C-alpha positions in Angstrom: 24.2 -10.9 -15.2 24.6 -7.6 -13.4 25.2 -7.4 -9.7 22.0 -5.5 -9.0 20.1 -8.4 -10.7 21.8 -10.9 -8.4 21.0 -8.8 -5.3 17.4 -8.4 -6.4 17.0 -12.2 -6.8 18.7 -12.8 -3.4 16.3 -10.4 -1.8 13.3 -12.1 -3.4 14.6 -15.5 -2.3 15.0 -14.3 1.3 11.4 -12.9 1.4 10.1 -16.3 0.1 12.1 -18.1 2.8 10.7 -15.8 5.5 7.2 -16.4 4.1 7.7 -20.2 4.3 9.0 -19.9 7.8 6.0 -17.8 8.9 3.6 -20.4 7.4 5.4 -23.2 9.2 5.9 -25.4 6.2 
């Protein structure tokens, strides 16, 4: 797996985490 793929997945995970926090789940 390339580094850019890992970074991209990490960014997506961070966005999902933020979305969950905003929704208050």
